[in-house]
C-alpha positions in Angstrom: -16.6 177.6 135.7 -15.6 177.8 132.0 -12.2 176.7 130.9 -9.7 179.5 130.2 -8.9 180.2 126.5 -5.4 178.8 125.8 -2.7 181.4 125.4 -1.6 181.9 121.7 2.1 181.0 121.2 4.4 184.0 120.8 4.7 184.0 117.0 7.1 185.4 114.4 6.8 185.3 110.6 10.0 184.7 108.7 9.7 186.0 105.1 11.9 183.6 103.1 10.3 183.5 99.7 12.3 186.0 97.7 14.6 185.3 94.7 17.6 187.0 96.2 18.6 188.1 92.6 21.0 190.8 93.9 23.2 188.0 95.4 23.4 186.0 92.2 24.9 183.8 91.0 25.1 182.4 94.6 21.3 182.4 94.9 20.9 180.5 91.6 21.3 177.3 93.7 20.9 178.5 97.3 17.9 180.5 98.5 19.0 183.7 100.2 17.9 182.6 103.8 20.3 179.6 103.5 23.3 181.6 102.4 26.0 180.7 105.0 27.2 183.2 107.6 30.0 181.5 109.5 29.0 177.9 110.4 25.3 178.2 109.7 22.9 180.0 107.5 21.4 183.4 108.2 18.0 181.7 108.7 19.4 179.4 111.3 21.0 182.3 113.2 17.7 184.2 113.2 15.8 181.1 114.5 18.3 180.7 117.4 17.9 184.4 118.3 14.1 184.2 118.1 14.0 181.2 120.4 16.3 182.8 122.9 14.0 185.9 123.0 10.9 183.9 123.9 9.4 183.2 120.5 7.6 179.8 120.4 6.3 179.5 116.9 7.7 180.7 113.6 5.7 180.7 110.4 8.2 180.5 107.5 6.8 182.0 104.3 8.6 180.3 101.4 8.5 180.5 97.6 11.8 180.2 95.6 13.5 176.9 96.3 11.1 176.3 99.1 11.9 172.6 99.4 15.5 173.4 100.3 14.5 175.7 103.1 12.0 173.2 104.5 14.6 170.4 104.3 17.3 172.4 106.1 15.2 174.0 108.8 12.9 171.0 109.5 10.2 171.2 112.1 12.1 173.6 114.3 12.7 171.2 117.2 16.5 171.6 117.2 15.9 175.4 117.8 13.3 174.8 120.5 10.6 176.2 118.1 7.6 175.0 116.2 8.1 175.8 112.5 5.1 176.0 110.2 5.5 176.6 106.5 3.3 178.5 104.0 4.3 178.5 100.3 3.6 181.3 97.9 2.1 179.9 94.7 3.0 183.1 93.0 5.2 186.0 94.1 3.4 188.2 96.7 6.1 190.8 97.2 7.6 191.8 100.6 4.7 191.6 103.0 1.9 190.0 100.8 2.7 186.5 102.2 1.2 187.6 105.6 -2.2 187.0 104.1 -1.3 183.3 103.8 -0.6 183.1 107.5 -3.8 184.9 108.8 -5.3 181.8 110.4 -2.2 181.3 112.6 -1.5 184.9 113.6 -2.1 186.0 117.3 -3.2 189.5 118.1 0.4 190.8 118.0 3.3 189.1 116.3 6.8 189.7 114.8 7.7 189.8 111.1 11.2 189.7 109.8 13.0 189.4 106.5 15.1 186.3 106.1 18.3 188.2 105.2 18.9 190.3 108.3 22.0 190.0 110.5 21.3 191.8 113.8 21.5 191.5 117.6 18.1 193.1 117.9 16.2 192.4 121.1 13.1 190.9 119.5 11.2 190.6 122.8 11.8 194.3 123.7 10.4 195.2 120.2 7.3 193.2 120.8 6.8 194.5 124.3 7.1 198.2 123.2 4.7 197.5 120.3 2.1 195.9 122.6 2.4 198.7 125.1 1.9 201.4 122.4 -1.2 199.6 120.9 -0.2 200.5 117.3 -0.9 198.5 114.2 2.7 198.6 113.1 6.1 199.1 114.8 9.2 199.4 112.6 12.6 198.6 114.0 15.0 201.3 112.7 18.7 201.8 112.6 20.9 204.8 111.5 22.4 204.6 108.0 25.0 206.8 106.4 24.9 207.4 102.7 28.1 208.8 101.2 28.0 210.5 97.8 31.5 210.4 96.2 30.8 213.3 93.9 30.3 217.0 94.3 26.6 217.8 94.8 25.1 221.0 93.2 22.2 222.9 94.7 20.2 224.8 92.0 17.5 227.4 91.9 14.3 227.2 89.8 16.1 228.3 86.6 19.0 226.0 87.0 21.7 228.3 88.4 24.0 226.9 91.1 23.3 228.4 94.5 25.3 226.0 96.6 27.9 223.2 96.4 28.8 220.4 98.7 31.8 218.2 98.1 31.3 214.5 98.7 28.6 214.9 101.4 27.4 212.3 103.8 23.7 212.0 104.6 22.2 210.4 107.7 18.9 208.6 107.7 16.9 206.3 110.0 16.0 203.2 107.9 13.9 200.2 108.3 15.8 197.1 109.5 13.4 194.7 107.8 12.1 193.7 111.3 8.6 194.6 112.5 6.0 194.1 115.1 2.4 194.0 113.9 -1.1 193.8 115.2 -3.7 191.7 113.3 -5.4 194.9 112.2 -2.7 195.2 109.6 -4.4 192.5 107.6 -7.3 194.9 106.8 -4.8 196.5 104.3 -4.2 193.2 102.4 -6.1 191.6 99.6 -5.6 187.9 99.9 -3.7 186.4 97.0 -2.5 189.8 95.8 1.1 191.1 95.7 1.7 193.7 98.4 4.9 195.4 99.3 6.0 197.0 102.5 6.2 200.4 100.8 2.5 200.0 99.8 1.6 199.1 103.3 3.4 202.1 104.7 1.7 204.5 102.2 -1.7 203.0 102.8 -1.3 203.4 106.6 -0.1 207.0 106.3 -3.1 207.8 104.1 -5.4 206.3 106.7 -3.7 208.2 109.5 -3.0 204.9 111.2 0.0 205.7 113.5 3.2 203.8 112.8 5.6 203.5 115.7 9.4 202.9 115.5 11.8 200.9 117.7 15.2 202.6 117.7 18.1 200.1 117.6 20.8 202.7 117.1 22.9 201.2 120.0 22.9 197.7 118.4 24.1 195.9 115.3 22.4 195.5 112.0 23.5 194.4 108.5 21.5 193.6 105.4 23.1 190.8 103.2 21.1 191.7 100.1 24.1 192.7 97.9 27.5 191.0 97.4 29.4 193.8 99.1 27.0 193.7 102.1 27.4 189.9 102.2 31.1 190.2 102.4 30.9 192.7 105.2 28.5 190.5 107.1 30.8 187.5 106.8 33.7 189.5 108.2 31.7 191.1 110.9 30.0 187.9 112.1 33.4 186.1 112.2 34.8 188.8 114.4 31.8 189.4 116.6 30.0 186.1 116.7 29.4 186.2 120.5 27.7 189.6 120.1 25.0 187.9 118.0 25.0 184.5 119.8 26.0 185.4 123.3 24.8 182.1 124.8 27.7 180.4 123.1 30.1 182.1 125.5 31.5 179.6 127.9 29.6 179.7 131.2 26.8 181.9 129.8 23.4 181.2 131.4 20.8 179.4 129.4 
């Protein structure tokens, strides 16, 4: 009887190589994933959450100030994780670094930006993705966009045919968290810069179905801009246990 093939560890890729220029000057000395939210960095919060949701190995894609990220996060043992690092030698955009991780990726895996504050159920996202059999599943959240001006609606010759005073528009937006199948790598050219927008357009052109995972009932904040970062600080301080519920006294492990 032949030995069974060992099960691949449940894997996530943490994209942590960006410059974080929108958060300057803070990110001139601190890479964005290490920006503090409460007592720890956003990356440390994410790693705790991933471990609690059953992830076993996290591949951390680094670039800008990579040595600081590696020094702070270490080998992952304090989170109950195996951390593996892959460095970008040149900027590869938002999802291009996945090509650097190809040898470590199982059939299905998670991918997340290193600047997301959420209480997303990562294990539920991965289960839905695997059940659907899609190449890509995008976690989505509702977003309101308020326009603080009067919006004109015009016809083909420029005459006003409608007017809306300070409208609010509603969208479902990407949370920067995804579940992917290894088939996604067929869209990549190793060593080339490749953005998430390019991936989406390429998959749409190929009629490759893209699923969504609706997290409307949960929490999600991006910390990419100073105003967002300030909101994230206040929100996390007020609702810490919603993001890290195991810290509640008496909570089960």
